C-alpha positions in Angstrom: -0.1 0.0 0.0 2.9 2.4 0.9 4.3 1.9 -2.5 1.3 2.5 -4.2 0.8 5.8 -2.3 4.3 6.7 -3.2 3.9 6.0 -6.8 0.7 8.2 -6.9 2.4 11.0 -5.1 5.4 10.8 -7.7 2.8 11.1 -10.4 1.1 14.0 -8.8 4.6 15.6 -8.4 5.1 15.4 -12.2 1.7 16.5 -13.2 2.3 20.1 -12.5 5.2 20.0 -15.1 2.8 19.1 -17.8 0.9 22.0 -16.9 4.0 24.2 -16.7 5.0 23.1 -20.4 1.5 24.0 -21.4 1.7 27.3 -19.9 5.1 28.1 -21.5 3.8 26.9 -24.8 0.8 29.2 -24.4 3.0 32.3 -25.0 3.2 31.4 -28.7 0.7 28.7 -29.4 -3.3 28.4 -29.3 -4.8 26.0 -26.7 -6.1 23.8 -29.4 -2.7 23.2 -30.9 -1.1 22.5 -27.4 -3.9 20.2 -26.7 -3.3 18.5 -30.0 0.5 18.2 -29.4 0.0 16.8 -25.8 -2.2 13.9 -27.0 -0.7 13.0 -30.2 2.9 12.7 -28.6 1.6 10.7 -25.7 -0.4 8.6 -28.3 2.8 8.0 -30.5 4.8 7.0 -27.3 2.1 4.6 -26.2 1.8 3.0 -29.6 5.5 2.6 -29.7 5.4 0.7 -26.4 2.6 -1.3 -27.6 4.5 -2.2 -30.8 7.7 -3.1 -28.9 5.9 -5.3 -26.3 3.4 -6.6 -28.7 0.5 -5.4 -26.6 -2.9 -5.5 -28.6 -5.2 -2.4 -28.5 -8.5 -3.5 -28.0 -11.9 -1.4 -27.4 -15.3 -3.5 -27.2 -17.3 -2.8 -30.2 -20.4 -2.0 -28.0 -18.6 0.8 -26.4 -17.0 2.7 -29.3 -19.6 5.5 -29.5 -19.1 5.9 -25.8 -15.5 6.1 -26.2 -16.0 8.9 -28.8 -18.3 11.0 -26.5 -15.9 10.5 -23.3 -12.9 11.6 -25.3 -14.6 14.6 -26.7 -15.4 15.6 -23.0 -11.8 15.1 -22.1 -10.7 17.2 -25.0 -13.0 20.0 -24.1 -11.8 19.7 -20.5 -8.1 19.9 -21.3 -8.5 22.8 -23.9 -10.4 24.7 -21.3 -7.5 24.1 -18.7 -4.7 24.9 -21.2 -6.4 28.2 -22.1 -6.8 29.1 -18.5 -3.1 28.2 -18.0 -2.3 30.8 -20.4 -4.0 33.8 -18.8 -4.0 33.2 -14.9 -1.6 31.8 -12.3 -0.8 28.0 -12.7 -2.0 27.3 -9.1 -5.3 29.0 -9.6 -5.9 27.2 -13.0 -5.1 23.9 -11.5 -7.1 24.6 -8.4 -10.1 25.4 -10.4 -9.7 22.2 -12.4 -9.9 20.3 -9.1 -13.7 20.7 -9.0 -14.2 17.8 -11.2 -14.5 14.9 -8.6 -17.3 16.8 -7.0 -19.0 17.6 -10.2 -18.9 14.0 -11.0 -20.2 13.0 -7.8 -23.3 15.4 -8.2 -23.9 14.0 -11.8 -24.1 10.6 -10.4 -26.7 11.7 -7.9 -28.7 13.7 -10.3 -28.7 11.4 -13.3 -27.8 8.0 -11.9 -29.9 8.2 -8.8 -27.0 7.5 -6.4 -27.4 8.4 -2.6 -26.8 12.1 -1.6 -25.0 11.5 1.7 -23.7 14.0 4.1 -20.1 13.5 2.7 -21.1 14.4 -0.7 -23.4 17.3 0.3 -20.8 18.9 2.6 -17.9 18.3 0.1 -19.9 19.8 -2.8 -20.8 22.8 -0.5 -17.1 23.5 0.3 -15.9 22.9 -3.2 -18.3 25.3 -4.8 -17.8 27.9 -2.1 -14.0 27.7 -2.8 -14.7 28.0 -6.6 -16.7 31.0 -5.9 -14.0 32.6 -4.0 -11.3 32.2 -6.6 -13.7 33.0 -9.6 -15.0 36.4 -8.1 -12.2 37.5 -5.7 -13.0 41.3 -6.4 -16.6 40.9 -7.5 -15.5 40.8 -11.2 -15.7 37.8 -13.5 -12.0 36.5 -14.6 -12.0 34.6 -17.8 -9.0 32.4 -17.2 -10.5 31.0 -13.7 -13.9 30.6 -15.3 -12.3 28.5 -18.0 -10.4 26.5 -15.5 -13.8 25.7 -13.7 -15.4 25.1 -17.1 -12.7 22.5 -17.7 -13.2 20.9 -14.3 -17.1 20.6 -14.9 -16.2 18.9 -18.3 -13.9 16.7 -16.8 -16.3 15.8 -14.0 -18.9 14.8 -16.7 -16.2 12.8 -18.3 -15.6 10.9 -15.0 -19.4 10.4 -14.4 -19.7 9.1 -17.8 -16.8 6.7 -17.2 -18.3 5.6 -14.1 -21.2 4.2 -15.9 -19.5 3.1 -19.0 -20.1 -0.6 -19.9 -16.6 -1.0 -21.5 -14.4 -3.6 -20.0 -11.2 -2.8 -22.1 -7.9 -2.4 -20.2 -6.1 0.9 -19.2 -3.4 0.8 -22.0 -5.8 0.4 -24.8 -7.9 3.3 -23.2 -4.8 5.5 -23.1 -4.0 4.7 -26.8 -7.4 5.3 -28.2 -8.2 8.6 -26.2 -4.8 10.1 -27.2 -5.1 9.3 -30.8 -8.7 10.0 -31.1 -8.6 13.0 -29.0 -5.8 14.5 -31.2 -7.6 13.9 -34.3 -10.7 15.6 -32.8 -8.9 18.9 -32.1 -6.6 18.7 -35.1 -8.9 20.9 -37.5 -8.9 23.5 -34.9 -5.2 23.3 -34.0 -4.4 23.8 -37.7 -7.3 26.2 -38.7 -4.9 28.9 -39.6 -2.2 26.5 -41.1 0.9 24.9 -39.6 2.1 27.2 -36.7 5.7 28.2 -36.6 7.6 26.0 -33.9 10.8 27.1 -32.3 13.2 24.4 -31.3 12.5 25.5 -27.6 8.7 25.0 -28.1 9.6 21.6 -29.9 11.4 20.5 -26.8 8.5 21.5 -24.8 6.1 19.5 -26.9 8.1 16.3 -26.7 8.6 16.7 -22.9 4.8 17.3 -22.4 3.7 14.1 -24.2 6.6 12.1 -22.4 5.8 13.4 -18.9 2.1 12.9 -19.5 2.7 9.2 -20.4 4.9 8.9 -17.4 2.3 10.2 -15.2 -0.2 7.7 -16.6 1.9 4.7 -16.0 2.8 5.8 -12.5 -1.0 6.0 -11.7 -1.5 2.6 -13.3 1.2 1.0 -11.0 -0.2 2.9 -7.9 -3.7 1.3 -8.5 -2.2 -2.2 -8.9 -0.6 -1.7 -5.2 -3.4 0.1 -3.3 -7.2 0.3 -3.2 -8.9 3.3 -5.1 -10.5 4.5 -1.7 -7.0 4.9 -0.2 -5.4 6.6 -3.0 -8.3 9.0 -3.9 -7.4 11.8 -1.5 -3.9 11.9 -2.6 -4.8 13.2 -5.9 -5.4 16.6 -4.3 -1.6 16.7 -3.7 -1.5 18.0 -7.4 -2.1 21.6 -5.9 0.6 21.3 -3.4 3.2 20.7 -6.2 1.5 23.3 -8.6 2.2 26.2 -6.4 6.0 25.7 -6.3 6.1 25.0 -10.0 4.4 28.1 -10.7 6.6 30.2 -8.3 9.9 29.1 -9.4 9.0 28.7 -13.2 6.7 31.7 -13.6 7.3 33.8 -10.6 3.7 33.6 -9.6 2.8 33.9 -6.0 -0.8 33.0 -5.1 -2.8 35.6 -3.3 -4.2 35.0 0.2 -7.8 34.7 -1.5 -6.8 32.3 -4.0 -5.3 30.1 -1.3 -8.5 30.1 0.7 -10.5 29.2 -2.4 -8.1 26.3 -3.4 -8.2 25.1 0.1 -12.2 25.0 0.1 -12.0 23.0 -3.1 -9.5 20.6 -2.1 -11.0 20.0 1.3 -14.4 19.6 -0.2 -13.1 16.9 -2.6 -11.4 15.0 0.0 -14.7 14.9 2.1 -16.7 13.9 -1.1 -14.3 11.0 -1.7 -15.4 9.7 2.0 -18.7 8.8 0.6 -19.5 5.0 0.5 -20.7 5.7 -3.0 -17.9 7.6 -4.3 -15.9 5.5 -6.7 -14.9 8.0 -9.2 -11.3 8.4 -9.9 -10.4 12.2 -9.5 -7.3 12.1 -11.5 -6.8 15.6 -12.7 -3.7 15.4 -14.7 -3.4 14.9 -18.4 -5.0 11.4 -18.7 -7.9 10.7 -16.6 -8.1 6.8 -16.5 -11.2 5.1 -15.0 -10.1 3.2 -11.8 -12.0 -0.1 -12.9 -9.8 0.0 -16.0 -6.7 0.8 -14.1 -7.0 -2.0 -11.5 -7.2 -4.6 -14.2 -4.0 -3.6 -15.8 -1.0 -5.5 -14.9 2.2 -3.3 -14.9 5.3 -4.3 -13.0 7.8 -1.7 -11.7 
């Protein structure tokens, strides 16, 4: 169990690096192009691994339309987050995105008639209060923070849809399909004005973005093979702990007191919601949110 928690903490420590690369690329590239690059490179890496180790890529036929729908939600979520990263501090953007697990829990209650217990109610209340604090710190709407919260809402819808998916494919196949299919979905918008000019530094960032994203996924897979989902769930919120120093040392961003209060509300609310006996949704908020029921069936030795 300790090894599983350690592996997940390593994934959460690396995840803000992907956000940092995305933010750095946002100075010259559109959010659509960064999203395309992120998923395309990660998909190519995953395909290479599948080829070397001769691992088949299989998605059940009866769930292919569902896979397209869920991938579309993920692309919308990640594009919204990357746009937010380009205009607001990294910690604020990531913190707004962390509202996803609570949104997923509420969708499960409203649409799937799951029980609304005290944990879910309290968690939702705290998270939405925190979101309100960082969204309107001075009574005015901040577009970047709004986009981060929109991304978190879309990710929550993705997690809720995944929770009810009847697919039984493994995590590796899900990774490959979502990366390649997702990059194809956003490609028309990514190249709407032609092929963008890419400097050598940007190219390095793009490759690093895809590589680190893939590493985070496999660390998460390994963690779920070594510890129960209920044990690991709260540790996903350590993402924000690592995001703050990345923003400070890389972009010289210092979170305001109001932002920290809002982030604390979102994080605490999410952790409380995870205590619900019905909360089985994986709150993975890095680049590749993989359903926990897929993850635990994937064998990976590290």
